[in-house]
C-alpha positions in Angstrom: 0.1 0.2 -0.3 2.5 2.1 0.4 4.1 1.2 -2.9 0.9 2.4 -4.7 0.1 6.0 -3.9 -2.2 6.5 -6.1 -5.1 4.5 -2.9 -7.7 6.7 -2.5 -7.9 5.3 1.6 -5.5 7.4 3.5 -3.3 5.4 5.9 -3.3 7.1 9.2 -7.0 7.1 8.9 -6.4 2.6 7.7 -3.9 2.5 10.6 -6.5 4.1 13.0 -9.5 2.3 11.8 -7.2 -1.0 12.7 -6.8 0.1 16.0 -9.9 1.1 16.8 -11.6 -2.0 15.6 -8.2 -4.1 17.9 -9.2 -2.1 20.8 -13.0 -2.6 20.7 -12.3 -6.7 19.7 -10.2 -6.4 23.3 -12.9 -5.0 25.4 -15.5 -7.4 24.1 -13.1 -10.0 25.2 -13.3 -8.3 28.6 -17.0 -7.7 29.5 -17.2 -11.4 28.2 -14.7 -12.5 30.8 -12.7 -15.0 28.6 -9.5 -12.7 29.2 -10.5 -10.9 32.6 -8.9 -7.4 33.0 -8.3 -5.9 36.2 -8.5 -1.8 36.0 -7.5 0.2 38.8 -7.7 4.0 38.6 -5.6 4.9 41.8 -2.4 7.1 41.6 0.7 5.6 40.8 4.7 6.3 41.1 5.6 7.6 37.3 9.5 8.5 36.7 9.5 9.1 40.5 6.3 11.4 41.1 3.2 10.0 42.6 0.5 11.0 39.2 -2.9 10.6 38.1 -3.1 7.4 36.3 -4.2 9.5 33.5 -0.8 10.7 33.1 1.2 7.6 31.4 -2.6 6.7 30.0 -2.2 10.1 27.7 1.3 9.5 27.0 0.9 6.3 26.1 -1.6 7.0 23.5 0.5 10.3 22.2 3.9 8.3 22.1 1.9 5.3 20.3 -0.1 7.2 17.6 3.3 9.8 17.2 5.1 6.2 16.6 2.4 4.9 13.5 1.9 8.5 12.6 5.9 9.0 11.9 6.4 5.3 10.3 3.8 6.1 8.0 5.1 9.7 6.6 8.4 8.5 7.1 7.4 4.7 4.9 5.9 7.2 1.8 9.3 9.8 2.2 11.5 6.5 1.7 10.2 4.2 -0.4 8.6 0.4 0.5 11.3 -1.3 -0.4 13.3 0.6 1.5 11.3 0.5 4.7 10.5 -2.2 3.7 14.2 -3.3 4.7 14.7 -1.4 7.3 11.7 -2.7 8.9 12.9 -6.2 8.8 15.9 -5.6 11.6 13.3 -3.8 13.9 13.9 -7.0 16.0 17.6 -7.3 15.5 17.9 -4.1 17.2 15.3 -4.2 19.6 17.1 -7.4 21.0 20.9 -5.9 21.3 18.9 -2.6 22.7 17.5 -4.7 25.4 21.0 -6.2 26.0 22.7 -2.9 26.0 20.0 -1.0 28.3 18.2 -3.0 30.1 21.0 -5.9 30.7 18.6 -9.1 29.5 20.5 -11.9 28.6 20.8 -13.0 25.1 21.2 -17.0 25.8 22.0 -19.1 22.7 17.8 -19.6 21.0 18.4 -15.8 20.9 21.3 -15.8 19.5 20.6 -18.9 17.4 17.1 -16.6 15.9 18.8 -13.4 15.4 21.1 -15.1 13.3 19.1 -16.2 11.4 17.3 -13.1 10.9 20.2 -11.9 9.6 20.7 -14.1 7.3 17.2 -13.9 6.2 17.4 -10.1 5.5 20.7 -10.9 3.9 19.2 -13.1 1.5 15.9 -11.3 0.7 18.6 -8.3 -0.1 20.8 -10.4 -2.6 17.2 -12.6 -4.6 16.1 -8.4 -4.8 19.5 -7.7 -6.8 19.6 -10.8 -9.0 16.1 -10.4 -9.6 16.3 -6.4 -10.5 19.8 -7.6 -12.4 18.1 -10.3 -14.2 15.5 -7.5 -15.3 17.7 -5.3 -16.4 19.5 -8.0 -18.8 15.7 -9.3 -20.1 15.4 -6.0 -21.0 18.5 -5.4 -22.6 19.7 -2.6 -20.4 23.6 -2.4 -19.9 23.7 -3.6 -16.3 26.3 -2.6 -13.5 28.4 -4.8 -12.8 28.4 -6.4 -8.9 30.5 -5.1 -6.2 32.6 -8.4 -6.2 33.0 -7.9 -9.9 36.1 -6.2 -11.5 35.4 -2.7 -13.2 36.4 -3.4 -16.6 39.9 -1.9 -17.7 38.3 0.9 -20.3 36.3 2.2 -17.2 39.5 2.4 -15.5 41.8 3.7 -18.0 39.8 6.8 -18.2 39.2 7.2 -14.7 43.0 7.9 -14.3 43.2 9.6 -16.7 
């Protein structure tokens, strides 16, 4: 949807609609006691200060909506291909941030999972590059050499002159 700029449905509206439907579904599930929840409206300690329960609730809503809006606008600016590639790195970077900031310990399972995700990212990007080169060859366009291929001798002589 981000790659197709002609769709009439605004992406922020679509995201808001999806969040609203999700919130309604959770409310119904809680009211039916399928997933019972206990809500407390007392004051709480937040950042070392006693505040009303509304303060963290408002912060949560503002920052969640802000993150989604920034993500949608940013995706429109950088394009769907680069955006999807960047999004693939979200999980490994979240794990690294938790390890650094929260001193989370990474066990063998987490390390193997991270390696699998990064390998998947590499294979996806490698496949994209190969597909672009193959399509360019089929269309008769000149294909730039891969990074592993040495440059042609003519271009080396021209650049040294």
